[in-house]
N, C-alpha and C positions, 0 to 999 in steps of 0.2 A: 504494500500500500504506500502511496506517496505521502499521505498524511498519517503515517504510523505513530509518531509521538502524540498527536492529538487523539487518535483512536485509543492508544494505550492509556492516556489520561482519562478518557471517557469510561473505559472499562474499570479503571481504578476508582472512579467516582461512584460507579454502580456498587462496587465492593465496599466502598467506604459507607454507603448507605446502610449496609448491614449493621454497622457499629454506631452510627449517628442517630440522634433522636428523631423519630418520625412524627410523633404526636405529643404536643405539649398539653397536658391536662390542666384544668383550672386549679388543681391543688398544687401545681408546681412540679409534679413528677413528669419526667420525660420518658417516653416509651420507645425503646429501640428493639429491633428483632433479635439481636444477639443476646439481649438480657433475658429473653424468654427461654433460650435453649438450655441453660443449666438446670432449669426446673424439671426437665424431663429426663428419664432414663432411656436406654436404648429400646426396650420393649414398648414403651409408651410412644416413642417417636415412630417406630415401625407401624404400630397399630394406627396412629393418627394419620400417617401418610397413605396408608391403604384405604382409609375411610374419608380422607380430606376431599373437598371439592377440587375440581380441575384448576380453579383459579389459584389455590394455594400451591399446588404442584408447579404451575407456571411461574409463580412468584419465586419459589425456591430454585427452579430451573434457570431463571434469569441470573442468579448469583453464580450458579455453577458454570453457565456459559461465559459470564464475565471473567471468572477465574481462569477458565480454559483459554480465553482470548489473551489474557495477560501473560500466561505461561508461554503460549505459542508466539506472541509478539515479542517477548523478551529474547527469544532465540532467533528472531527474524523470519519466522515462517507463517506470519499472520495471513489470513485469507479474508477476502471481502465478504464471502458468504457467511462466515462466522460472525463478523461484525454486524451484518444485516440481520441474521437470525437472533442475535442477542438484543439488538435494538427493537426488532419486531416484538419479541417477548415483552419487553418493558413497555413500549408505547401501546401495544395492543391491550395489555392488561390494564394500563392506566386509563385508556379510552373506555374499555369495558366497565371499569369501576365507576367512572364518571357517568356513563350511560345508565348503569343499573341503579346508581344512587338517585339519579334524576327520576327514574321510573318509580323507585320506592317512595320518594317524597311526593309523588303525584305532580311533578312539574311538567309543563308543556315541552314538546320536543324543541331542541335548540333552533333558534333562528339564524345563528351564525353571523351576528352583527358584532361590531366592535364593543358596543355597550354590554352585550351578553358575555363576550369573552372577558371583558374587564371585570364584570360581576363574578364570573366563575373563578377568575384569578384571585380576586380578593377573598372569596369564600375559601378557596384552596389554601391561600396564604394564612388564613386564620387557623386552619386545621393542620396543615403539613409543617413539619419541622425541617431541619437541614438535611436529614437523611432522606426524606421523601423527595425533596427537590434535587438532591444529588443523584438519586436513582432515576428519576424521570428525565432530568436534564442530560445525564450521561447516556441514557438509553436513546433519547431523541437524537442527540448528536452522533451516536454510533450508528443509528439507523441511516441518517443522512450520509455519513461517510461510507457505509456499506453500499449505498446506492450510487453515489456520485464520485467516489474516489477513482481516479483514472488508473491506478496501479503504478508500479515502478516502470521506469523507462527500460526498454530492453537493452542490455549491454551490447555494444558493437565490438567486433574483434579489433584489436589494436593494429593489425596489419591491413585492415580493409581499406581500400581506396574509395574515395568518393567518385572517382571518374570511371 
C-alpha cells in the first residue's frame, strides 16, 4: 500500500479503542471493552460467544482483523483487501447500530441533511467516548484506504532502458 503508515495508524487506532473508554456514565465511570474481559473465565466466554448475536461477533472480529493488519503491515506484507475488510466490519457495524437505534427509538428514517447529520453527531458525541471515536474513525479511514489506495509502484529493473 502506498499509504501504509496511515493504514497502520488507523489499525492501531481500532486496537486502541479496545482499551479506551467508550461510554462515559453520569456517575463518572468510564466503560471500556477491555475492562469487561477479566470478569469472565474461559468457559463463560466460550458459552457467551456461541450464544452472542452476530453483531457482537462482528465487533470482536473487527479487533482481530485490526491486529492481523498491524502484524502483517509491520513486516511489509499488508494487503488492500484486509484493510477494506477491517474497515467494512467497523463502518458496517457502526451504521447498523445507528440504524437499529433509530428504529428502536421510533425515529423517522434519516433525511440525510446537514442538520440531521449534525444532530446525530452531537447525540453520538454525548454518548461515545474516545474509544468509540477511535474505533469508528480508524475503521472509516481504513475502509477508504482499502478502496482508494493505489498500491506500491512496481519496481523497475535497474538495467532497463527507457528507449
